[in-house]
C-alpha positions in Angstrom: 139.2 -18.7 47.8 142.7 -20.0 48.7 143.5 -20.1 45.0 142.6 -16.5 44.5 145.0 -15.7 47.7 147.6 -17.8 46.3 147.8 -16.1 43.0 147.6 -12.4 44.7 150.6 -13.4 46.9 152.5 -14.6 43.7 151.9 -11.5 41.7 152.8 -9.5 44.6 156.3 -11.0 44.4 156.5 -11.0 40.6 158.0 -7.8 39.0 155.8 -5.5 37.0 157.4 -6.0 33.8 157.4 -9.6 34.2 153.6 -9.4 34.8 153.4 -7.1 31.4 155.4 -9.1 29.4 153.2 -12.6 30.3 150.2 -10.5 29.6 151.6 -9.7 26.0 152.5 -13.1 25.3 149.0 -14.2 26.5 147.6 -11.8 24.1 149.6 -12.8 21.4 148.8 -16.5 21.5 145.3 -15.4 21.5 145.1 -13.5 18.4 148.3 -14.6 16.5 146.5 -15.4 13.8 145.2 -11.9 13.1 148.6 -10.7 13.5 149.6 -13.0 10.6 146.8 -11.6 8.5 148.2 -8.2 9.5 151.5 -8.8 7.9 150.7 -8.1 4.1 149.1 -4.8 4.6 152.2 -3.8 7.2 154.6 -4.6 4.4 152.7 -2.7 2.0 152.6 0.3 4.3 156.4 0.2 4.8 157.2 -0.3 1.0 154.8 2.4 0.0 154.7 5.0 2.9 158.0 4.8 5.0 160.7 3.5 3.0 160.2 6.4 0.4 160.5 8.9 3.2 164.5 8.4 2.8 163.9 11.2 0.1 163.6 13.8 2.8 167.5 14.4 2.5 166.9 15.7 -1.0 165.5 18.8 0.8 168.6 19.4 2.5 171.1 18.7 -0.5 172.3 20.6 -3.3 171.5 18.2 -5.9 174.2 17.3 -8.2 172.7 14.6 -10.8 176.3 13.5 -11.7 176.8 12.8 -7.9 173.5 11.5 -7.2 171.5 11.9 -4.1 174.0 10.7 -1.6 177.0 12.1 -3.2 175.6 15.7 -3.6 176.9 18.2 -1.2 174.6 19.4 2.0 173.1 22.5 1.7 171.3 22.7 5.3 168.3 25.1 5.3 169.3 27.0 1.9 166.5 25.3 -0.2 164.0 26.4 2.4 164.9 29.9 2.2 163.6 30.7 -1.6 160.0 30.0 0.2 160.5 33.0 2.5 162.7 35.4 0.6 161.0 35.7 -2.8 158.9 38.7 -3.6 156.2 36.4 -4.0 156.4 34.5 -0.6 153.5 36.4 1.0 151.1 36.2 -2.0 151.6 32.3 -2.4 151.4 31.6 1.5 148.2 34.0 1.5 146.3 32.4 -1.2 147.1 29.0 0.0 145.8 29.7 3.5 142.9 31.8 2.7 141.6 29.3 -0.1 141.9 26.1 1.8 140.4 28.0 4.8 137.4 28.7 2.5 137.3 25.2 1.2 137.3 23.6 4.6 134.1 26.0 5.6 132.2 25.5 2.4 133.3 21.8 2.4 131.3 21.6 5.7 128.3 23.6 5.3 127.1 22.7 1.6 127.7 18.8 1.9 126.2 18.7 5.3 123.1 20.6 4.3 122.6 18.5 1.1 123.0 15.1 3.2 120.2 16.3 5.5 118.1 17.4 2.8 118.7 13.7 0.7 118.1 12.0 4.0 114.5 13.5 3.9 113.7 12.1 0.5 111.5 9.1 1.1 111.9 7.8 -2.3 114.7 5.6 -2.6 115.4 5.8 -6.3 115.2 9.6 -6.3 117.7 9.4 -3.2 120.3 7.3 -5.3 119.9 9.3 -8.4 120.7 12.5 -6.5 123.5 10.7 -4.9 124.9 9.7 -7.9 124.7 13.1 -10.0 126.3 14.9 -7.1 129.1 12.3 -6.9 129.9 12.3 -10.5 132.0 15.4 -10.8 134.3 13.8 -7.9 135.5 11.4 -10.5 136.3 13.8 -13.1 140.0 14.9 -13.6 141.0 18.3 -13.2 141.6 18.4 -17.0 138.1 17.7 -18.0 136.8 20.3 -15.4 139.1 23.0 -16.8 137.5 22.6 -20.3 134.0 22.6 -18.7 134.9 25.7 -16.9 136.4 27.2 -20.0 133.2 26.3 -22.0 131.3 28.7 -19.4 134.0 31.4 -19.5 135.5 31.4 -23.0 135.6 35.0 -24.4 134.3 34.4 -27.8 132.3 30.8 -27.2 131.6 30.8 -23.4 128.0 30.2 -22.5 128.3 33.2 -20.1 129.3 35.6 -22.9 127.3 34.3 -25.7 123.9 33.3 -23.8 123.5 34.4 -20.2 125.1 38.0 -19.9 123.2 39.1 -23.3 119.8 38.0 -21.7 120.4 40.4 -18.9 121.5 43.2 -21.2 125.3 42.9 -19.9 128.4 43.2 -21.8 130.8 40.2 -22.1 133.6 39.7 -19.6 137.2 38.8 -20.3 136.8 36.0 -17.3 140.7 34.9 -17.8 141.9 38.6 -17.4 139.7 39.7 -14.7 141.4 39.1 -11.3 138.3 40.0 -9.2 136.3 37.2 -10.1 138.6 34.5 -9.5 138.5 34.4 -5.8 134.5 33.1 -6.2 135.2 31.0 -9.4 137.7 28.8 -7.8 135.7 28.1 -4.6 132.4 27.4 -6.5 134.5 24.9 -8.9 136.2 23.2 -5.8 132.8 23.0 -3.8 130.8 21.6 -7.0 133.6 19.0 -7.5 134.2 17.8 -4.1 130.6 17.8 -2.5 129.4 15.0 -3.7 132.1 13.0 -1.6 131.7 14.7 1.5 128.0 14.4 1.2 127.7 10.7 0.9 130.2 10.6 4.0 127.8 12.8 6.0 124.8 10.9 4.7 126.3 7.7 5.8 126.7 8.8 9.5 123.1 10.4 9.4 121.5 7.0 8.0 123.2 5.3 11.2 121.2 7.3 13.4 118.2 5.3 15.2 114.9 6.4 13.9 113.6 6.2 17.6 115.4 9.5 18.2 113.4 11.3 15.4 110.2 9.3 16.4 110.5 10.8 19.9 111.1 14.3 18.7 108.0 14.3 16.5 105.6 13.1 19.4 107.3 16.0 21.7 106.4 18.4 18.7 109.7 19.1 17.8 109.9 20.6 14.0 112.4 19.6 11.4 114.8 22.3 12.3 114.8 21.2 15.8 115.5 17.8 14.9 118.4 18.8 12.9 120.0 21.0 15.6 119.2 18.6 18.6 119.5 15.2 17.1 121.2 14.9 13.6 124.1 17.3 13.8 125.2 16.4 17.6 125.3 12.8 16.8 127.5 13.0 13.7 129.7 15.9 15.4 132.7 12.9 15.7 132.6 12.5 11.7 132.2 16.4 11.3 135.2 16.8 13.4 137.4 14.1 11.8 136.7 15.5 8.4 137.6 18.9 9.3 140.7 17.8 11.1 141.9 16.1 7.9 141.2 19.0 5.9 143.1 21.3 8.5 146.0 18.8 7.9 146.3 20.0 4.3 145.6 23.6 4.7 149.3 24.0 3.5 148.8 22.2 0.5 147.0 23.3 -2.3 145.1 21.2 -5.4 147.4 21.9 -8.0 145.0 20.7 -11.0 142.5 23.4 -9.4 145.1 26.4 -9.6 147.0 25.4 -12.4 144.5 23.9 -15.0 141.4 26.1 -14.4 143.0 29.4 -14.8 144.8 28.1 -17.8 148.0 29.6 -16.9 147.0 32.8 -17.3 149.6 35.4 -16.0 147.3 38.1 -15.4 145.5 35.6 -12.4 148.7 34.8 -11.1 148.3 37.4 -7.9 144.9 35.6 -7.1 145.7 32.0 -8.4 149.1 31.5 -7.3 149.5 29.1 -4.5 152.9 27.0 -2.9 152.3 24.0 -5.2 151.9 26.0 -8.7 154.7 28.3 -7.6 157.2 25.4 -6.8 156.2 23.7 -10.2 157.0 26.8 -12.1 160.0 27.2 -9.9 161.4 23.6 -10.9 160.5 24.2 -14.7 162.7 27.4 -14.5 165.7 26.3 -12.2 165.2 22.5 -12.4 166.4 21.9 -8.8 164.6 19.3 -7.1 166.1 20.4 -3.8 163.7 23.4 -3.8 160.7 21.4 -4.8 161.4 18.8 -1.9 161.9 21.3 0.8 158.5 22.8 -0.2 156.8 19.7 0.2 158.5 18.5 3.4 157.7 22.2 4.9 154.3 21.3 3.9 154.0 18.3 5.2 155.6 18.9 8.5 153.1 22.2 9.0 150.1 19.9 8.3 151.3 17.3 10.9 151.8 20.1 13.4 148.2 21.3 12.6 146.5 18.0 12.9 148.0 17.6 16.1 147.3 20.9 17.6 143.6 20.6 16.2 143.0 17.5 17.5 144.6 18.7 20.9 142.0 21.5 21.1 139.1 19.1 20.2 140.1 16.7 23.2 140.1 19.6 25.4 136.6 20.3 24.4 135.1 17.0 24.1 137.3 13.8 24.1 134.8 11.4 22.5 135.2 13.9 19.1 139.1 13.6 18.9 140.7 12.0 15.9 143.0 10.1 18.5 
């Protein structure tokens, strides 16, 4: 009793800053080996992610290759103006936001549904087979996927024009010259490619749910639908929230391969396939100014960073346990 009393009296006369410092030293002495193990990862993070960030200054300079990055004149915000003052500014912004918003919804609904269905397959072999088949497109390059899509949509030799449409008595369609169909084709291709990745993540979360919840629900007479809405989805909601927040952070970025390779650079389709990334690339090919490209990349990153924080703040207000940080 006297010992605890003396410690309390001593702590009362020690400044809080000193107490905090002593506590930190004790923690370091206890876990010093783990901090040493972290050093290689921290060094790699600095070299790969943070040191290259000095290139941000390129977005604010009028780059002259003869003078180099540091010798080039400052241009202020002029490099950012072309994204907002060009005639295509509204089109590329609209396409980028609408497509990515659709992708977020599709990459939530379909993978989650397939994850729940695959979890119901009792045959381990069949479940693994379906997962493998669904996951395979995720590893394919967009160049390969563009040729697969071309094999379906080619005017002369595409499967749709040569086999499927004639079977229904329909005339062939020039897919690469028809704007109306591409707002549907691109989401289908993106969902088909990425669905396996999201399905595996959601399925891993579902597998981690204790079977006792489902056994109790079955005893109470709950249907599969009730089990899904009352047990599965609520318990994996943190994973759903995290995956959605990460996609929201990229809502101002577009999959360059999807919007550049799959439509095969058809100029007729630019009003419905041109996004910020493809527009910047074509501008760079024409003008050759890396300052413009850097400004677009920086703008996308800043907006994505802000959206993640805002979305996470909203999630924390609703349910703190589901927040990303």
